C-alpha positions as CSV (number, residue, x, y, z in Angstrom):
1,M,35.9,-47.8,5.3
2,L,34.4,-44.4,5.7
3,A,31.8,-45.0,3.0
4,I,30.8,-48.3,4.6
5,T,30.4,-46.6,8.0
6,A,28.2,-43.8,6.4
7,T,26.0,-46.4,4.7
8,I,25.6,-48.3,8.0
9,C,24.6,-45.1,9.8
10,A,22.2,-44.0,7.1
11,A,20.3,-47.2,7.1
12,P,18.7,-46.8,10.6
13,L,17.9,-43.2,9.9
14,S,16.1,-44.2,6.7
15,R,14.1,-46.8,8.5
16,M,13.2,-44.3,11.2
17,A,12.1,-41.8,8.6
18,R,9.9,-44.4,6.9
19,A,8.4,-45.4,10.2
20,E,7.6,-41.8,11.2
21,D,6.2,-41.2,7.7
22,G,4.1,-44.3,8.0
23,S,2.8,-43.3,11.5
24,S,2.0,-39.8,10.3
25,K,0.1,-41.2,7.3
26,V,-1.9,-43.5,9.6
27,A,-2.8,-40.6,11.9
28,A,-3.7,-38.4,8.9
29,K,-6.0,-41.1,7.5
30,A,-7.8,-41.3,10.8
31,R,-8.3,-37.5,10.7
32,L,-9.6,-37.7,7.2
33,E,-12.1,-40.4,8.0
34,K,-13.4,-38.4,11.0
35,G,-13.6,-35.3,8.8
36,A,-15.6,-37.2,6.2
37,D,-18.2,-38.3,8.8
38,L,-18.5,-34.7,10.0
39,L,-18.9,-33.4,6.4
40,V,-21.8,-35.8,5.8
41,S,-23.5,-34.6,8.9
42,H,-23.0,-31.0,7.8
43,A,-20.6,-30.2,10.7
44,Y,-18.4,-28.2,8.4
45,T,-16.3,-26.4,11.0
46,G,-15.3,-29.7,12.6
47,A,-14.7,-31.3,9.3
48,L,-12.4,-28.4,8.2
49,T,-10.4,-28.7,11.4
50,E,-9.9,-32.5,10.8
51,F,-8.9,-32.0,7.2
52,E,-6.4,-29.3,8.0
53,D,-4.9,-31.3,10.9
54,A,-4.6,-34.3,8.5
55,Y,-2.7,-32.1,6.0
56,R,-0.3,-30.9,8.7
57,L,0.4,-34.5,9.7
58,F,0.8,-35.7,6.1
59,P,0.8,-32.9,3.5
60,S,-0.7,-34.7,0.6
61,P,-2.2,-32.3,-2.0
62,K,-5.2,-34.7,-2.4
63,I,-6.5,-33.4,0.9
64,F,-7.1,-30.0,-0.7
65,F,-10.2,-31.5,-2.3
66,D,-11.7,-32.2,1.1
67,I,-10.7,-28.8,2.4
68,G,-12.5,-27.3,-0.5
69,L,-15.7,-29.1,0.2
70,A,-15.6,-28.1,3.9
71,N,-15.1,-24.4,2.9
72,V,-18.1,-24.6,0.5
73,G,-20.2,-25.8,3.3
74,L,-19.1,-22.8,5.4
75,N,-19.7,-20.4,2.5
76,R,-16.0,-19.5,2.5
77,N,-16.0,-19.3,-1.3
78,P,-12.6,-17.7,-1.8
79,D,-10.9,-20.3,0.4
80,A,-12.8,-23.1,-1.4
81,L,-11.8,-21.9,-4.8
82,R,-8.2,-21.7,-3.7
83,A,-8.3,-25.2,-2.4
84,F,-9.8,-26.7,-5.5
85,Q,-7.3,-25.0,-7.7
86,R,-4.4,-26.2,-5.6
87,F,-5.8,-29.7,-5.8
88,L,-5.9,-29.6,-9.7
89,V,-2.4,-28.1,-9.9
90,E,-0.6,-30.2,-7.3
91,T,-2.4,-33.5,-8.0
92,P,-2.0,-34.3,-11.7
93,D,-2.5,-38.1,-10.9
94,A,-5.9,-37.7,-9.4
95,S,-8.7,-39.9,-10.8
96,P,-10.7,-38.4,-13.7
97,E,-13.9,-38.5,-11.7
98,T,-12.3,-36.4,-8.8
99,T,-10.7,-34.0,-11.3
100,A,-14.0,-33.5,-13.0
101,R,-15.7,-32.8,-9.7
102,A,-13.0,-30.3,-8.7
103,K,-13.4,-28.5,-12.1
104,A,-17.2,-28.3,-11.6
105,Q,-16.8,-26.8,-8.2
106,I,-14.4,-24.2,-9.6
107,Q,-16.9,-23.2,-12.3
108,A,-19.6,-22.8,-9.7
109,L,-17.4,-20.7,-7.4
110,L,-15.9,-18.3,-10.0
111,P,-19.1,-16.0,-10.3
112,L,-19.1,-15.8,-6.5
113,V,-15.5,-14.7,-6.0
114,A,-13.5,-11.6,-7.0
115,I,-10.0,-12.0,-8.2
116,V,-7.7,-9.2,-7.1
117,D,-4.2,-8.5,-8.4
118,I,-2.4,-6.5,-5.8
119,V,0.5,-4.3,-7.2
120,C,3.1,-2.8,-4.9
121,R,6.0,-0.7,-6.1
122,T,8.0,-1.4,-2.9
123,A,9.4,-5.0,-2.5
124,G,9.3,-6.8,0.8
125,L,6.2,-5.3,2.3
126,E,3.8,-7.6,4.1
127,I,0.4,-7.3,2.6
128,L,-2.7,-7.9,4.7
129,V,-6.3,-7.9,3.4
130,D,-8.9,-7.7,6.1
131,N,-6.2,-8.3,8.8
132,R,-5.2,-11.5,7.1
133,S,-1.6,-11.8,5.7
134,V,-1.5,-12.8,2.0
135,G,2.3,-12.6,1.6
136,R,5.0,-10.1,0.9
137,S,5.3,-7.9,-2.2
138,P,5.5,-8.6,-5.0
139,L,2.8,-11.2,-4.6
140,G,3.2,-14.2,-6.9
141,A,-0.6,-14.9,-7.2
142,P,-3.9,-13.1,-7.2
143,V,-6.0,-12.9,-4.0
144,Y,-9.5,-14.3,-4.0
145,L,-12.1,-12.3,-2.0
146,A,-15.8,-12.3,-1.3
147,P,-17.8,-9.4,-2.8
148,G,-17.9,-6.2,-0.8
149,S,-15.6,-3.7,0.8
150,H,-12.1,-4.7,2.0
151,G,-9.3,-3.1,3.8
152,L,-5.7,-3.4,2.7
153,V,-2.6,-2.8,4.8
154,A,1.0,-2.8,3.7
155,R,3.9,-2.7,6.2
156,A,7.6,-3.3,6.4
157,S,7.3,-4.9,9.8
158,E,4.8,-5.1,12.7
159,G,6.1,-1.9,14.3
160,A,6.5,0.1,11.1
161,S,3.9,2.7,10.1
162,P,1.4,1.0,7.8
163,I,0.1,2.1,4.4
164,T,-3.7,1.6,4.3
165,T,-6.4,1.7,1.7
166,T,-9.9,0.4,1.0
167,F,-11.5,-1.0,-2.1
168,T,-14.7,-2.7,-3.2
169,V,-15.1,-5.8,-5.4
170,T,-17.9,-7.7,-7.0
171,G,-18.3,-11.4,-7.7
172,G,-17.0,-12.7,-11.0
173,A,-14.8,-9.6,-11.6
174,R,-11.0,-9.3,-11.7
175,I,-9.5,-6.0,-10.7
176,T,-6.0,-4.6,-9.9
177,V,-5.4,-2.7,-6.6
178,S,-2.3,-0.6,-6.3
179,V,-0.7,0.0,-2.9
180,P,-0.5,3.8,-2.5
181,I,3.0,5.3,-1.9
182,A,3.5,6.5,1.6
183,A,3.0,10.3,1.9
184,S,6.5,10.8,3.2
185,A,8.0,9.1,0.2
186,A,5.5,10.5,-2.4
187,T,6.0,14.2,-1.7
188,S,8.7,16.4,-0.1
189,P,7.7,19.2,2.3
190,P,7.1,22.5,0.5
191,A,9.8,25.1,0.6
192,P,9.2,27.9,3.0
193,L,7.8,31.1,1.6
194,P,10.4,33.9,1.5
195,V,9.8,36.6,4.1
196,I,9.3,39.9,2.4
197,A,9.7,42.9,4.6
198,T,7.5,45.9,3.8
199,A,7.4,49.2,5.5
200,P,4.1,50.2,7.1
201,P,2.2,53.0,5.1
202,S,2.9,55.5,7.9
203,A,6.6,55.0,7.9
204,P,8.5,58.2,6.7
205,T,10.3,58.1,3.4
206,T,14.0,58.7,3.9
207,L,16.3,59.8,1.1
208,V,19.8,58.6,1.6
209,D,22.8,60.3,-0.1
210,T,24.8,57.5,-1.6
211,R,27.8,59.6,-2.8
212,G,31.3,58.6,-1.6
213,A,32.8,60.5,1.3
214,S,35.5,62.1,-0.9
215,E,33.0,63.3,-3.5
216,P,32.6,67.2,-3.3
217,A,29.1,68.5,-2.7
218,A,27.6,70.5,-5.5
219,S,26.4,73.2,-3.1
220,E,26.8,73.9,0.6
221,R,23.1,74.5,1.1
222,P,21.1,71.9,3.1
223,L,19.1,69.5,0.9
224,Y,15.7,70.7,2.2
225,R,16.5,74.3,1.0
226,R,17.1,73.2,-2.6
227,P,14.1,73.5,-5.1
228,W,14.8,70.1,-6.8
229,F,14.5,68.3,-3.5
230,W,10.8,69.1,-3.0
231,A,10.0,68.3,-6.7
232,A,11.8,64.8,-6.5
233,G,10.4,64.1,-3.0
234,G,6.8,64.8,-4.1
235,G,7.2,62.5,-7.1
236,V,8.4,59.6,-4.9
237,V,5.6,60.0,-2.4
238,A,3.1,60.0,-5.2
239,A,4.5,56.8,-6.7
240,V,4.5,55.0,-3.4
241,T,0.9,56.1,-2.7
242,V,-0.3,54.8,-6.1
243,T,1.5,51.5,-5.6
244,L,-0.1,50.9,-2.2
245,L,-3.5,51.7,-3.5
246,L,-3.2,49.2,-6.4
247,T,-1.8,46.3,-4.4
248,A,-4.0,46.8,-1.3
249,G,-7.0,44.9,-2.8
250,H,-5.0,41.8,-4.1
251,S,-3.7,38.8,-2.2
252,T,-0.4,37.2,-3.0
253,S,-2.1,33.8,-2.9
254,D,-4.6,34.7,-5.6
255,P,-4.7,31.7,-7.9
256,T,-5.4,33.7,-11.0
257,P,-2.8,36.1,-12.6
258,S,-3.7,39.6,-11.7
259,L,-2.1,42.9,-10.6
260,G,-0.4,42.2,-7.3
261,H,-0.1,38.4,-7.9
262,M,3.3,37.0,-6.9
263,N,4.6,33.6,-8.1
264,L,6.3,32.5,-4.8
265,P,7.7,29.0,-4.3
266,G,5.0,26.9,-2.8
267,A,2.2,29.3,-3.6
268,P,-0.9,27.8,-5.4
């Protein structure tokens, strides 16, 4: 009983779908006829509009042939090439004459169009070329472009920071364009240079007695009254003076190894 009811309900829906499909096909045919008249009169912009409207009403892949012709008239060679190729791929039952005409158009367009393979290491980014979206990475097909300079934008969403680059192409060539990695992901911030405290040259040299408190003194005389104090002190002062003179003329960022060069983290 349930199966019979389902069949009865489905029958009107099927008739409605066929009726809607038929009305859409009739409307699309009217658009195609109007577009064909505009194409003959070289009104290519109007013709393209009629053909695209026809495809929206009834998406037959055969309409791609007409879309290709309108784009040729508008000198939109990349769009024309894409349309003719879709016609050949999606309309295997086309007449031999129409198929031959589409192939001839493709051969004439190939020297005028650059084929660009866009490679992106990050999946899911929207790729725009000349402010026109061509899909999300990874792209499943190459992009056809007119010769000249082009701008590429890759972004995760409309509000995200975009990755941009420019490239130049020539007609008849096929190139690969790689989306650059964002600077924040490509490199990490350099480690801060260590702070090295140095005493100014005029600072007095102080000798500190590092003996333990319980260690007995060798003599009760003050240090400055002992002969060895002045001999040792003079040697230290001389050593410090020589070091300052040798390092004064060398920068720690000197890129070539030399006296005074210090290999600090982050230094060139």
